[in-house]
TORPA-4810 file (N, C-alpha, C, O; in nm, 3 decimals):
<nodes>
NODE_1_10.113_11.180_15.838_10.152_11.254_15.716_10.100_11.397_15.728_9.984_11.418_15.763_M
NODE_2_10.190_11.498_15.698_10.142_11.635_15.710_10.054_11.671_15.591_10.047_11.598_15.492_N
NODE_3_9.985_11.786_15.604_9.887_11.825_15.502_9.950_11.843_15.365_9.889_11.806_15.265_R
NODE_4_10.074_11.900_15.358_10.139_11.924_15.229_10.171_11.792_15.159_10.146_11.779_15.039_R
NODE_5_10.225_11.697_15.231_10.259_11.568_15.172_10.134_11.495_15.126_10.134_11.428_15.023_L
NODE_6_10.026_11.508_15.206_9.901_11.441_15.169_9.848_11.496_15.037_9.804_11.420_14.951_F
NODE_7_9.853_11.629_15.020_9.803_11.693_14.898_9.884_11.650_14.776_9.827_11.621_14.671_C
NODE_8_10.017_11.646_14.789_10.102_11.605_14.677_10.075_11.461_14.638_10.071_11.427_14.519_L
NODE_9_10.056_11.376_14.737_10.030_11.234_14.711_9.897_11.217_14.639_9.886_11.136_14.547_S
NODE_10_9.796_11.292_14.682_9.664_11.283_14.619_9.669_11.332_14.476_9.605_11.273_14.388_A
NODE_11_9.745_11.439_14.450_9.755_11.494_14.315_9.824_11.395_14.222_9.782_11.380_14.107_L
NODE_12_9.928_11.327_14.270_9.999_11.229_14.187_9.907_11.113_14.152_9.908_11.064_14.039_A
NODE_13_9.829_11.069_14.250_9.737_10.957_14.224_9.631_10.996_14.122_9.596_10.916_14.035_A
NODE_14_9.579_11.118_14.134_9.478_11.166_14.040_9.534_11.176_13.899_9.466_11.139_13.804_L
NODE_15_9.655_11.226_13.884_9.720_11.239_13.754_9.740_11.103_13.689_9.717_11.087_13.570_T
NODE_16_9.783_11.006_13.769_9.808_10.871_13.716_9.681_10.808_13.667_9.682_10.733_13.569_A
NODE_17_9.569_10.837_13.735_9.442_10.775_13.695_9.381_10.841_13.574_9.310_10.775_13.498_S
NODE_18_9.405_10.971_13.554_9.344_11.046_13.443_9.422_11.029_13.314_9.360_11.017_13.208_V
NODE_19_9.555_11.027_13.319_9.638_11.027_13.199_9.606_10.913_13.104_9.590_10.939_12.984_A
NODE_20_9.595_10.787_13.150_9.566_10.678_13.057_9.432_10.696_12.988_9.415_10.659_12.872_P
NODE_21_9.333_10.754_13.062_9.200_10.775_13.005_9.206_10.873_12.889_9.142_10.851_12.786_T
NODE_22_9.281_10.980_12.904_9.295_11.079_12.798_9.363_11.018_12.675_9.319_11.040_12.563_V
NODE_23_9.471_10.941_12.697_9.541_10.878_12.586_9.452_10.780_12.511_9.454_10.775_12.388_N
NODE_24_9.375_10.703_12.584_9.284_10.606_12.523_9.178_10.677_12.440_9.141_10.632_12.332_A
NODE_25_9.130_10.790_12.493_9.028_10.866_12.419_9.085_10.921_12.289_9.020_10.915_12.185_Q
NODE_26_9.208_10.974_12.296_9.272_11.026_12.176_9.292_10.916_12.073_9.272_10.937_11.953_E
NODE_27_9.332_10.796_12.121_9.352_10.683_12.031_9.221_10.642_11.965_9.217_10.611_11.846_K
NODE_28_9.113_10.642_12.045_8.982_10.605_11.992_8.937_10.702_11.884_8.885_10.660_11.781_S
NODE_29_8.958_10.832_11.907_8.919_10.932_11.808_8.997_10.913_11.679_8.943_10.930_11.570_E
NODE_30_9.127_10.876_11.692_9.209_10.853_11.573_9.157_10.733_11.494_9.152_10.736_11.371_S
NODE_31_9.119_10.625_11.568_9.071_10.505_11.501_8.935_10.525_11.436_8.899_10.453_11.343_N
NODE_32_8.859_10.624_11.485_8.724_10.649_11.435_8.722_10.739_11.312_8.614_10.774_11.263_D
NODE_33_8.837_10.778_11.262_8.842_10.861_11.142_8.779_10.787_11.026_8.820_10.676_10.993_K
NODE_34_8.680_10.847_10.964_8.603_10.779_10.859_8.675_10.785_10.724_8.739_10.884_10.689_K
NODE_35_8.663_10.676_10.651_8.718_10.668_10.516_8.633_10.757_10.425_8.511_10.747_10.425_L
NODE_36_8.698_10.842_10.347_8.626_10.937_10.261_8.628_10.887_10.117_8.733_10.877_10.054_R
NODE_37_8.509_10.856_10.065_8.494_10.798_9.931_8.431_10.901_9.838_8.334_10.967_9.874_I
NODE_38_8.488_10.913_9.718_8.427_10.996_9.614_8.381_10.905_9.501_8.464_10.842_9.435_L
NODE_39_8.250_10.899_9.479_8.191_10.819_9.373_8.179_10.905_9.248_8.122_11.014_9.253_L
NODE_40_8.231_10.856_9.136_8.229_10.929_9.009_8.138_10.856_8.912_8.162_10.740_8.878_V
NODE_41_8.031_10.923_8.866_7.935_10.864_8.773_7.916_10.958_8.655_7.972_11.067_8.651_V
NODE_42_7.836_10.911_8.558_7.806_10.995_8.442_7.814_10.914_8.313_7.891_10.819_8.303_G
NODE_43_7.732_10.954_8.214_7.740_10.893_8.082_7.660_10.767_8.063_7.648_10.717_7.951_G
NODE_44_7.603_10.713_8.171_7.527_10.587_8.161_7.437_10.576_8.284_7.475_10.614_8.394_H
NODE_45_7.316_10.523_8.262_7.229_10.499_8.375_7.285_10.392_8.466_7.360_10.305_8.421_G
NODE_46_7.250_10.397_8.594_7.300_10.298_8.689_7.201_10.287_8.804_7.114_10.373_8.822_Y
NODE_47_7.214_10.182_8.880_7.124_10.155_8.991_7.165_10.240_9.111_7.232_10.194_9.204_D
NODE_48_7.123_10.366_9.107_7.164_10.461_9.209_7.121_10.420_9.349_7.198_10.431_9.445_K
NODE_49_6.998_10.373_9.361_6.944_10.337_9.493_7.030_10.232_9.561_7.069_10.249_9.676_K
NODE_50_7.059_10.124_9.491_7.133_10.014_9.553_7.282_10.041_9.566_7.345_9.995_9.661_N
NODE_51_7.339_10.115_9.471_7.481_10.151_9.485_7.500_10.245_9.603_7.593_10.228_9.681_L
NODE_52_7.412_10.343_9.616_7.420_10.435_9.730_7.398_10.361_9.861_7.462_10.391_9.962_H
NODE_53_7.307_10.263_9.860_7.283_10.186_9.982_7.407_10.108_10.023_7.440_10.100_10.141_A
NODE_54_7.477_10.049_9.924_7.599_9.976_9.953_7.706_10.068_10.013_7.774_10.032_10.108_M
NODE_55_7.719_10.187_9.958_7.817_10.281_10.009_7.777_10.336_10.145_7.862_10.357_10.232_L
NODE_56_7.647_10.359_10.165_7.599_10.409_10.293_7.621_10.306_10.404_7.639_10.343_10.520_A
NODE_57_7.619_10.178_10.369_7.638_10.071_10.467_7.785_10.038_10.490_7.817_9.952_10.572_D
NODE_58_7.875_10.104_10.419_8.018_10.080_10.434_8.059_10.119_10.576_8.045_10.235_10.614_F
NODE_59_8.108_10.024_10.655_8.142_10.055_10.795_8.248_10.165_10.806_8.352_10.161_10.739_P
NODE_60_8.220_10.262_10.891_8.315_10.369_10.923_8.364_10.444_10.798_8.483_10.471_10.783_N
NODE_61_8.270_10.475_10.710_8.305_10.547_10.587_8.194_10.644_10.549_8.079_10.626_10.587_A
NODE_62_8.230_10.745_10.475_8.133_10.839_10.419_8.157_10.848_10.269_8.266_10.817_10.222_T
NODE_63_8.055_10.890_10.193_8.075_10.905_10.050_8.003_11.027_9.996_7.901_11.071_10.050_F
NODE_64_8.059_11.080_9.889_7.996_11.186_9.811_7.997_11.142_9.666_8.078_11.059_9.626_E
NODE_65_7.908_11.198_9.586_7.899_11.162_9.445_7.913_11.287_9.357_7.858_11.393_9.387_E
NODE_66_7.987_11.271_9.249_7.992_11.374_9.147_7.962_11.311_9.012_7.985_11.192_8.991_I
NODE_67_7.912_11.392_8.920_7.884_11.346_8.785_7.977_11.418_8.689_7.997_11.539_8.698_S
NODE_68_8.034_11.342_8.596_8.118_11.401_8.494_8.047_11.388_8.359_7.972_11.292_8.338_I
NODE_69_8.068_11.483_8.267_8.178_11.580_8.260_8.161_11.707_8.344_8.255_11.786_8.355_P
NODE_70_8.043_11.728_8.405_8.019_11.855_8.475_8.124_11.884_8.581_8.167_11.999_8.596_E
NODE_71_8.167_11.782_8.655_8.262_11.801_8.766_8.401_11.746_8.734_8.479_11.718_8.825_K
NODE_72_8.431_11.730_8.606_8.560_11.672_8.568_8.678_11.749_8.626_8.780_11.689_8.661_Q
NODE_73_8.666_11.880_8.635_8.778_11.961_8.682_8.812_11.938_8.830_8.915_11.985_8.877_D
NODE_74_8.725_11.867_8.903_8.759_11.831_9.041_8.870_11.726_9.046_8.942_11.715_9.145_M
NODE_75_8.883_11.649_8.938_8.978_11.538_8.936_9.115_11.592_8.898_9.156_11.590_8.782_L
NODE_76_9.185_11.640_8.999_9.315_11.702_8.977_9.404_11.681_9.099_9.355_11.639_9.204_K
NODE_77_9.533_11.709_9.087_9.623_11.692_9.200_9.574_11.767_9.323_9.520_11.877_9.313_P
NODE_78_9.593_11.706_9.439_9.546_11.764_9.565_9.416_11.702_9.613_9.374_11.727_9.726_G
NODE_79_9.352_11.621_9.528_9.223_11.563_9.563_9.234_11.468_9.683_9.138_11.451_9.758_L
NODE_80_9.351_11.407_9.700_9.368_11.311_9.810_9.368_11.380_9.947_9.365_11.312_10.049_S
NODE_81_9.372_11.512_9.951_9.358_11.583_10.078_9.212_11.582_10.124_9.184_11.596_10.243_K
NODE_82_9.121_11.565_10.029_8.978_11.567_10.060_8.915_11.428_10.061_8.816_11.405_10.131_E
NODE_83_8.973_11.334_9.984_8.916_11.199_9.972_9.028_11.096_9.982_9.142_11.120_9.942_Y
NODE_84_8.992_10.978_10.035_9.089_10.870_10.050_9.090_10.775_9.931_9.190_10.708_9.906_D
NODE_85_8.978_10.769_9.857_8.967_10.673_9.747_8.863_10.723_9.647_8.762_10.783_9.685_V
NODE_86_8.888_10.696_9.518_8.793_10.727_9.412_8.728_10.597_9.365_8.796_10.496_9.348_L
NODE_87_8.597_10.599_9.345_8.523_10.485_9.291_8.456_10.529_9.162_8.365_10.611_9.164_V
NODE_88_8.503_10.474_9.048_8.448_10.512_8.918_8.342_10.412_8.872_8.368_10.292_8.864_F
NODE_89_8.223_10.465_8.842_8.115_10.384_8.785_8.052_10.461_8.669_7.932_10.451_8.644_H
NODE_90_8.135_10.537_8.601_8.090_10.617_8.487_8.107_10.538_8.357_8.166_10.429_8.356_D
NODE_91_8.056_10.594_8.249_8.085_10.541_8.114_8.098_10.663_8.024_8.002_10.708_7.963_Q
NODE_92_8.219_10.715_8.019_8.242_10.849_7.962_8.305_10.845_7.824_8.403_10.774_7.801_S
NODE_93_8.247_10.924_7.734_8.301_10.936_7.599_8.327_11.081_7.560_8.363_11.109_7.445_F
NODE_94_8.310_11.174_7.654_8.333_11.315_7.622_8.482_11.341_7.603_8.566_11.267_7.652_F
NODE_95_8.512_11.447_7.531_8.652_11.479_7.501_8.715_11.554_7.619_8.661_11.654_7.666_E
NODE_96_8.827_11.504_7.663_8.901_11.569_7.771_8.992_11.676_7.713_9.054_11.657_7.608_L
NODE_97_9.001_11.789_7.781_9.093_11.894_7.739_9.236_11.851_7.774_9.256_11.759_7.853_S
NODE_98_9.333_11.918_7.715_9.473_11.887_7.746_9.502_11.909_7.894_9.577_11.832_7.955_D
NODE_99_9.442_12.012_7.952_9.463_12.040_8.094_9.403_11.929_8.180_9.464_11.888_8.279_E
NODE_100_9.285_11.881_8.144_9.221_11.772_8.220_9.302_11.644_8.211_9.315_11.571_8.309_Q
NODE_101_9.356_11.616_8.092_9.440_11.498_8.077_9.566_11.510_8.163_9.607_11.414_8.229_K
NODE_102_9.626_11.626_8.163_9.746_11.648_8.244_9.716_11.633_8.393_9.796_11.578_8.468_E
NODE_103_9.599_11.683_8.435_9.559_11.669_8.576_9.544_11.523_8.616_9.585_11.483_8.725_N
NODE_104_9.485_11.443_8.526_9.467_11.300_8.555_9.602_11.228_8.561_9.623_11.143_8.647_L
NODE_105_9.690_11.262_8.470_9.823_11.201_8.470_9.894_11.229_8.603_9.960_11.141_8.658_E
NODE_106_9.882_11.351_8.653_9.948_11.388_8.778_9.877_11.325_8.897_9.942_11.278_8.991_K
NODE_107_9.742_11.322_8.893_9.665_11.267_9.004_9.699_11.120_9.026_9.715_11.077_9.140_L
NODE_108_9.709_11.044_8.917_9.734_10.900_8.929_9.883_10.866_8.919_9.931_10.776_8.987_W
NODE_109_9.954_10.936_8.834_10.094_10.903_8.813_10.187_10.953_8.921_10.287_10.889_8.952_G
NODE_110_10.155_11.069_8.980_10.243_11.131_9.078_10.184_11.130_9.220_10.253_11.096_9.316_E
NODE_111_10.057_11.169_9.232_9.993_11.172_9.364_9.951_11.033_9.409_9.970_10.997_9.525_E
NODE_112_9.894_10.955_9.317_9.862_10.816_9.345_9.742_10.793_9.435_9.752_10.716_9.530_G
NODE_113_9.629_10.858_9.407_9.511_10.836_9.489_9.451_10.699_9.459_9.429_10.668_9.342_I
NODE_114_9.424_10.615_9.560_9.368_10.482_9.537_9.238_10.491_9.456_9.156_10.580_9.477_P
NODE_115_9.222_10.397_9.361_9.111_10.406_9.266_9.045_10.270_9.244_9.113_10.168_9.228_T
NODE_116_8.911_10.271_9.244_8.831_10.151_9.218_8.762_10.165_9.084_8.706_10.271_9.053_V
NODE_117_8.767_10.060_9.002_8.697_10.056_8.875_8.579_9.960_8.885_8.599_9.840_8.906_M
NODE_118_8.457_10.011_8.870_8.338_9.928_8.870_8.276_9.923_8.731_8.242_10.026_8.673_L
NODE_119_8.261_9.805_8.679_8.179_9.772_8.563_8.186_9.874_8.448_8.275_9.865_8.364_H
NODE_120_8.091_9.971_8.444_8.082_10.062_8.330_8.210_10.139_8.304_8.240_10.174_8.190_H
NODE_121_8.285_10.165_8.410_8.407_10.245_8.395_8.508_10.179_8.303_8.597_10.245_8.250_A
NODE_122_8.494_10.049_8.284_8.586_9.975_8.197_8.578_10.023_8.052_8.669_9.998_7.972_L
NODE_123_8.468_10.091_8.019_8.445_10.134_7.880_8.487_10.280_7.858_8.493_10.325_7.744_I
NODE_124_8.514_10.352_7.964_8.534_10.497_7.954_8.659_10.538_7.876_8.763_10.473_7.882_S
NODE_125_8.644_10.646_7.802_8.753_10.713_7.731_8.841_10.616_7.651_8.961_10.606_7.678_H
NODE_126_8.784_10.546_7.555_8.864_10.450_7.477_8.975_10.515_7.396_9.071_10.448_7.356_P
NODE_127_8.963_10.646_7.372_9.065_10.715_7.292_9.183_10.762_7.376_9.283_10.810_7.321_E
NODE_128_9.174_10.749_7.509_9.278_10.799_7.598_9.340_10.679_7.670_9.281_10.627_7.765_F
NODE_129_9.458_10.633_7.627_9.518_10.509_7.680_9.540_10.509_7.831_9.555_10.402_7.890_P
NODE_130_9.542_10.626_7.894_9.566_10.632_8.038_9.468_10.543_8.114_9.508_10.476_8.210_L
NODE_131_9.342_10.541_8.073_9.243_10.464_8.148_9.267_10.314_8.135_9.249_10.240_8.232_F
NODE_132_9.308_10.269_8.018_9.343_10.129_7.999_9.464_10.092_8.084_9.469_9.984_8.143_R
NODE_133_9.560_10.181_8.090_9.680_10.156_8.169_9.650_10.161_8.319_9.706_10.085_8.397_E
NODE_134_9.562_10.252_8.358_9.525_10.266_8.498_9.449_10.144_8.548_9.487_10.084_8.649_L
NODE_135_9.342_10.108_8.480_9.255_10.000_8.527_9.315_9.861_8.506_9.278_9.766_8.574_Y
NODE_136_9.408_9.851_8.411_9.465_9.720_8.380_9.376_9.639_8.288_9.401_9.520_8.267_G
NODE_137_9.272_9.701_8.234_9.178_9.633_8.146_9.096_9.737_8.071_9.091_9.854_8.110_A
NODE_138_9.031_9.694_7.962_8.946_9.786_7.887_8.847_9.708_7.801_8.883_9.612_7.733_Q
NODE_139_8.721_9.753_7.805_8.618_9.702_7.715_8.639_9.773_7.581_8.639_9.896_7.576_Y
NODE_140_8.657_9.696_7.475_8.691_9.754_7.344_8.566_9.770_7.259_8.495_9.673_7.234_L
NODE_141_8.540_9.892_7.214_8.422_9.921_7.132_8.440_9.876_6.988_8.342_9.860_6.915_L
NODE_142_8.564_9.854_6.946_8.594_9.809_6.810_8.725_9.732_6.813_8.796_9.734_6.914_K
NODE_143_8.758_9.666_6.704_8.888_9.599_6.696_8.997_9.703_6.720_8.996_9.810_6.659_D
NODE_144_9.089_9.672_6.809_9.186_9.771_6.855_9.326_9.713_6.859_9.347_9.601_6.906_T
NODE_145_9.421_9.791_6.811_9.561_9.748_6.818_9.624_9.802_6.946_9.621_9.922_6.971_E
NODE_146_9.679_9.712_7.027_9.745_9.748_7.152_9.881_9.679_7.156_9.889_9.556_7.151_I
NODE_147_9.985_9.759_7.165_10.122_9.705_7.171_10.153_9.611_7.055_10.215_9.507_7.073_N
NODE_148_10.107_9.649_6.936_10.138_9.573_6.816_10.049_9.453_6.791_10.070_9.380_6.694_G
NODE_149_9.950_9.431_6.876_9.859_9.318_6.859_9.715_9.369_6.843_9.675_9.462_6.913_R
NODE_150_9.639_9.309_6.752_9.501_9.349_6.731_9.406_9.263_6.815_9.409_9.140_6.809_T
NODE_151_9.322_9.332_6.895_9.224_9.266_6.981_9.084_9.288_6.926_9.052_9.397_6.880_Y
NODE_152_9.002_9.184_6.930_8.866_9.193_6.879_8.780_9.284_6.967_8.808_9.303_7.085_K
NODE_153_8.674_9.339_6.907_8.580_9.421_6.982_8.514_9.335_7.091_8.489_9.217_7.072_A
NODE_154_8.486_9.397_7.204_8.425_9.327_7.317_8.274_9.314_7.298_8.215_9.381_7.213_S
NODE_155_8.213_9.228_7.377_8.068_9.210_7.374_8.018_9.187_7.516_8.097_9.168_7.609_S
NODE_156_7.884_9.190_7.533_7.828_9.174_7.667_7.701_9.091_7.663_7.641_9.072_7.557_Y
NODE_157_7.660_9.041_7.777_7.535_8.968_7.793_7.474_9.004_7.927_7.540_8.997_8.032_L
NODE_158_7.346_9.043_7.922_7.275_9.082_8.046_7.125_9.064_8.024_7.076_9.094_7.915_H
NODE_159_7.052_9.017_8.126_7.101_8.965_8.255_7.135_8.817_8.244_7.087_8.748_8.154_P
NODE_160_7.216_8.770_8.336_7.254_8.629_8.335_7.309_8.593_8.473_7.359_8.678_8.546_T
NODE_161_7.298_8.465_8.508_7.357_8.418_8.634_7.506_8.394_8.613_7.546_8.323_8.521_D
NODE_162_7.586_8.452_8.700_7.732_8.445_8.687_7.790_8.375_8.810_7.770_8.419_8.923_V
NODE_163_7.859_8.266_8.787_7.927_8.194_8.896_8.064_8.257_8.918_8.144_8.268_8.825_S
NODE_164_8.091_8.298_9.040_8.217_8.363_9.076_8.300_8.265_9.160_8.254_8.215_9.262_I
NODE_165_8.421_8.240_9.115_8.511_8.147_9.184_8.632_8.225_9.238_8.704_8.290_9.162_Y
NODE_166_8.654_8.216_9.367_8.768_8.283_9.429_8.894_8.201_9.400_8.898_8.081_9.428_I
NODE_167_8.995_8.264_9.343_9.118_8.191_9.308_9.235_8.226_9.400_9.334_8.154_9.403_V
NODE_168_9.223_8.335_9.475_9.328_8.373_9.571_9.261_8.387_9.708_9.226_8.498_9.749_E
NODE_169_9.244_8.276_9.777_9.164_8.274_9.899_9.234_8.336_10.020_9.168_8.372_10.118_R
NODE_170_9.364_8.350_10.016_9.438_8.407_10.128_9.460_8.557_10.113_9.517_8.620_10.202_E
NODE_171_9.417_8.614_10.003_9.436_8.757_9.981_9.344_8.837_10.075_9.231_8.795_10.098_H
NODE_172_9.390_8.950_10.129_9.305_9.031_10.219_9.170_9.070_10.158_9.073_9.087_10.232_P
NODE_173_9.161_9.083_10.027_9.035_9.123_9.964_8.934_9.009_9.964_8.814_9.032_9.978_I
NODE_174_8.980_8.886_9.949_8.889_8.773_9.933_8.869_8.692_10.060_8.789_8.598_10.061_T
NODE_175_8.939_8.726_10.167_8.928_8.648_10.290_8.784_8.645_10.340_8.718_8.748_10.350_Q
NODE_176_8.737_8.524_10.372_8.602_8.508_10.424_8.494_8.499_10.319_8.376_8.487_10.353_G
NODE_177_8.531_8.505_10.192_8.434_8.498_10.083_8.447_8.363_10.013_8.555_8.326_9.969_V
NODE_178_8.336_8.291_10.002_8.333_8.164_9.930_8.281_8.187_9.788_8.229_8.294_9.757_K
NODE_179_8.294_8.086_9.703_8.239_8.094_9.568_8.089_8.125_9.577_8.021_8.077_9.668_D
NODE_180_8.039_8.204_9.483_7.898_8.242_9.487_7.846_8.270_9.346_7.923_8.278_9.251_F
NODE_181_7.716_8.283_9.335_7.652_8.315_9.207_7.579_8.448_9.218_7.518_8.479_9.321_T
NODE_182_7.586_8.526_9.113_7.526_8.659_9.112_7.457_8.682_8.978_7.506_8.637_8.875_I
NODE_183_7.345_8.751_8.979_7.275_8.784_8.854_7.320_8.922_8.809_7.293_9.022_8.875_N
NODE_184_7.389_8.927_8.696_7.451_9.053_8.655_7.486_9.045_8.506_7.432_8.962_8.434_D
NODE_185_7.576_9.130_8.462_7.621_9.136_8.323_7.761_9.078_8.311_7.842_9.090_8.404_E
NODE_186_7.791_9.015_8.198_7.926_8.967_8.171_7.981_9.035_8.046_7.905_9.075_7.958_V
NODE_187_8.114_9.047_8.040_8.183_9.104_7.925_8.271_8.997_7.860_8.330_8.913_7.929_F
NODE_188_8.279_9.001_7.729_8.361_8.906_7.654_8.462_8.981_7.568_8.432_9.089_7.518_K
NODE_189_8.581_8.923_7.551_8.689_8.981_7.469_8.736_9.117_7.521_8.765_9.208_7.444_N
NODE_190_8.742_9.127_7.653_8.799_9.247_7.716_8.951_9.239_7.705_9.008_9.130_7.709_V
NODE_191_9.017_9.354_7.691_9.163_9.356_7.697_9.205_9.357_7.842_9.158_9.441_7.920_Y
NODE_192_9.294_9.266_7.881_9.350_9.263_8.016_9.501_9.277_8.010_9.568_9.211_7.931_Y
NODE_193_9.553_9.365_8.094_9.697_9.375_8.110_9.749_9.244_8.169_9.694_9.196_8.268_N
NODE_194_9.852_9.185_8.111_9.901_9.054_8.160_9.957_9.060_8.301_9.983_8.955_8.361_P
NODE_195_9.977_9.180_8.356_10.039_9.192_8.488_9.938_9.215_8.600_9.978_9.232_8.715_H
NODE_196_9.807_9.215_8.571_9.711_9.231_8.679_9.711_9.107_8.769_9.746_8.997_8.724_I
NODE_197_9.673_9.126_8.894_9.667_9.016_8.991_9.521_8.973_9.002_9.442_9.038_9.071_D
NODE_198_9.484_8.863_8.936_9.345_8.817_8.931_9.310_8.744_9.061_9.380_8.651_9.102_V
NODE_199_9.201_8.788_9.125_9.160_8.730_9.253_9.037_8.640_9.240_9.016_8.553_9.324_L
NODE_200_8.956_8.662_9.136_8.836_8.580_9.116_8.808_8.569_8.967_8.840_8.658_8.889_A
NODE_201_8.745_8.456_8.928_8.715_8.428_8.788_8.574_8.375_8.773_8.509_8.339_8.872_R
NODE_202_8.527_8.370_8.649_8.403_8.303_8.616_8.427_8.206_8.501_8.525_8.218_8.427_T
NODE_203_8.338_8.109_8.488_8.346_8.017_8.375_8.226_8.036_8.281_8.192_7.948_8.203_D
NODE_204_8.163_8.153_8.291_8.048_8.181_8.205_8.091_8.180_8.058_8.190_8.245_8.023_H
NODE_205_8.018_8.108_7.971_8.062_8.097_7.831_8.060_8.229_7.754_8.129_8.243_7.653_P
NODE_206_7.981_8.325_7.801_7.974_8.455_7.732_8.054_8.563_7.803_8.040_8.682_7.772_E
NODE_207_8.137_8.522_7.898_8.216_8.620_7.972_8.361_8.579_7.981_8.393_8.460_7.974_G
NODE_208_8.450_8.676_7.996_8.592_8.646_8.018_8.611_8.597_8.161_8.533_8.628_8.250_D
NODE_209_8.716_8.518_8.180_8.742_8.458_8.311_8.768_8.562_8.421_8.702_8.555_8.525_A
NODE_210_8.861_8.657_8.405_8.890_8.750_8.515_8.770_8.841_8.546_8.716_8.905_8.456_P
NODE_211_8.731_8.846_8.673_8.622_8.935_8.712_8.659_9.024_8.830_8.585_9.117_8.864_V
NODE_212_8.772_8.997_8.893_8.814_9.072_9.011_8.965_9.075_9.015_9.029_8.970_9.006_L
NODE_213_9.025_9.194_9.028_9.170_9.200_9.023_9.223_9.327_9.091_9.148_9.421_9.118_W
NODE_214_9.353_9.326_9.118_9.423_9.445_9.162_9.530_9.478_9.059_9.573_9.394_8.981_T
NODE_215_9.571_9.603_9.061_9.668_9.651_8.963_9.740_9.771_9.023_9.685_9.842_9.108_H
NODE_216_9.861_9.793_8.980_9.937_9.910_9.024_9.972_9.994_8.903_10.042_9.947_8.813_Q
NODE_217_9.925_10.118_8.899_9.963_10.211_8.793_10.050_10.320_8.855_10.001_10.410_8.923_Y
NODE_218_10.181_10.311_8.830_10.276_10.407_8.889_10.253_10.415_9.039_10.279_10.317_9.109_K
NODE_219_10.206_10.528_9.093_10.187_10.540_9.237_10.045_10.504_9.283_10.014_10.515_9.402_K
NODE_220_9.960_10.463_9.190_9.820_10.440_9.222_9.785_10.293_9.235_9.798_10.218_9.138_T
NODE_221_9.740_10.248_9.354_9.686_10.112_9.368_9.542_10.109_9.316_9.463_10.198_9.347_P
NODE_222_9.510_10.006_9.238_9.380_9.998_9.171_9.312_9.865_9.204_9.378_9.761_9.216_V
NODE_223_9.181_9.871_9.219_9.099_9.753_9.242_8.988_9.751_9.137_8.912_9.848_9.125_F
NODE_224_8.977_9.641_9.060_8.879_9.634_8.953_8.777_9.524_8.974_8.811_9.414_9.017_G
NODE_225_8.648_9.554_8.943_8.540_9.457_8.954_8.455_9.464_8.827_8.398_9.568_8.795_M
NODE_226_8.447_9.352_8.754_8.363_9.348_8.634_8.216_9.360_8.671_8.141_9.434_8.607_I
NODE_227_8.174_9.287_8.775_8.034_9.291_8.813_7.998_9.426_8.875_8.084_9.497_8.928_Q
NODE_228_7.868_9.461_8.868_7.824_9.587_8.926_7.728_9.661_8.835_7.719_9.783_8.841_G
NODE_229_7.653_9.586_8.751_7.558_9.651_8.661_7.421_9.663_8.726_7.355_9.766_8.711_D
NODE_230_7.378_9.561_8.796_7.242_9.556_8.847_7.238_9.564_8.999_7.339_9.543_9.066_A
NODE_231_7.118_9.595_9.052_7.101_9.605_9.196_7.127_9.474_9.267_7.163_9.473_9.384_G
NODE_232_7.109_9.362_9.195_7.138_9.233_9.255_7.283_9.220_9.296_7.315_9.146_9.390_G
NODE_233_7.371_9.292_9.227_7.513_9.290_9.263_7.536_9.370_9.391_7.597_9.321_9.486_A
NODE_234_7.488_9.492_9.393_7.515_9.581_9.506_7.451_9.534_9.636_7.494_9.572_9.745_F
NODE_235_7.348_9.451_9.625_7.285_9.399_9.745_7.336_9.262_9.786_7.300_9.212_9.892_G
NODE_236_7.419_9.202_9.703_7.473_9.070_9.732_7.577_9.079_9.844_7.673_9.155_9.830_N
NODE_237_7.562_9.005_9.953_7.656_9.017_10.066_7.799_8.980_10.029_7.893_9.037_10.085_P
NODE_238_7.819_8.885_9.937_7.954_8.849_9.894_8.018_8.961_9.813_8.135_8.993_9.831_N
NODE_239_7.939_9.020_9.723_7.988_9.132_9.644_8.026_9.248_9.736_8.132_9.309_9.722_Y
NODE_240_7.937_9.277_9.831_7.964_9.387_9.924_8.093_9.362_10.003_8.174_9.453_10.020_R
NODE_241_8.112_9.241_10.049_8.232_9.210_10.129_8.358_9.228_10.045_8.457_9.283_10.092_K
NODE_242_8.353_9.182_9.920_8.468_9.200_9.830_8.494_9.348_9.805_8.609_9.392_9.803_L
NODE_243_8.388_9.424_9.784_8.404_9.567_9.759_8.463_9.637_9.882_8.560_9.711_9.869_F
NODE_244_8.405_9.615_9.998_8.454_9.680_10.120_8.600_9.644_10.147_8.682_9.731_10.178_Y
NODE_245_8.632_9.516_10.136_8.769_9.473_10.164_8.865_9.521_10.057_8.981_9.549_10.085_Q
NODE_246_8.817_9.531_9.932_8.900_9.581_9.824_8.936_9.727_9.842_9.051_9.768_9.821_G
NODE_247_8.837_9.806_9.881_8.862_9.948_9.905_8.960_9.966_10.020_9.056_10.042_10.009_V
NODE_248_8.936_9.896_10.129_9.025_9.907_10.245_9.168_9.864_10.209_9.266_9.923_10.256_R
NODE_249_9.179_9.762_10.126_9.311_9.709_10.088_9.392_9.812_10.011_9.509_9.836_10.044_Y
NODE_250_9.333_9.874_9.909_9.413_9.968_9.829_9.442_10.096_9.906_9.546_10.159_9.883_I
NODE_251_9.352_10.136_9.995_9.379_10.253_10.079_9.495_10.225_10.173_9.583_10.309_10.192_V
NODE_252_9.496_10.105_10.233_9.605_10.067_10.322_9.736_10.051_10.244_9.843_10.086_10.294_A
NODE_253_9.726_10.000_10.123_9.847_9.981_10.041_9.911_10.115_10.008_10.033_10.127_10.008_K
NODE_254_9.829_10.216_9.981_9.882_10.348_9.951_9.949_10.408_10.075_10.048_10.481_10.063_K
NODE_255_9.896_10.377_10.192_9.947_10.435_10.316_10.079_10.373_10.358_10.148_10.429_10.444_A
NODE_256_10.118_10.259_10.300_10.240_10.191_10.341_10.365_10.271_10.303_10.477_10.228_10.330_Q
</nodes>
């Protein structure tokens, strides 16, 4: 073989061996993109240490926290360019401006950023029906008329042992999770949208049966969890698994 043919042959072999490595590296970098979580708190004390620990342990994810009402104006269209999912653990009663309400309507109704509702958030903004429609449920501070029917005021009990029973075992959120008990707070006489998809229930006498569900509000996939008041919840491996899988599920659902 002459020198020119030898050089061309060697170059082709080198190219063939390098190309797959580069493609694999690019694919790995794409798969390593971290899930961006924005935690929204405010209006109520919460177990910051254990909630932050649960989020910090979320595989392949990062999180930031904001407090409202101070940072309420961040919640507007375009937020999904910076974050993949919102996690609400606030208990807010401040008055929203018309502009803030319009921003929320667009963020959830038109943009559709995936949203998680944890515990206290179920009580937020009782005067603004959007939150009840978004979460698919609402803790009622007083007797309330909804769609022509009057619902009794809600109540709570804490602390107490809560037995959690998985009712949809094949769902991506509940896969690998068995029935378990957790020490936390329960809510009674909560309003639930009849169209939510309930994934887990309790039989606690002072709590309503649904404790875990998914919901779709216009373009926004929603994941709701009643539990999440005490550190015992955020450190519970079953709770963590449900939370991690729930977040991943609604983010993937939005991407479809």
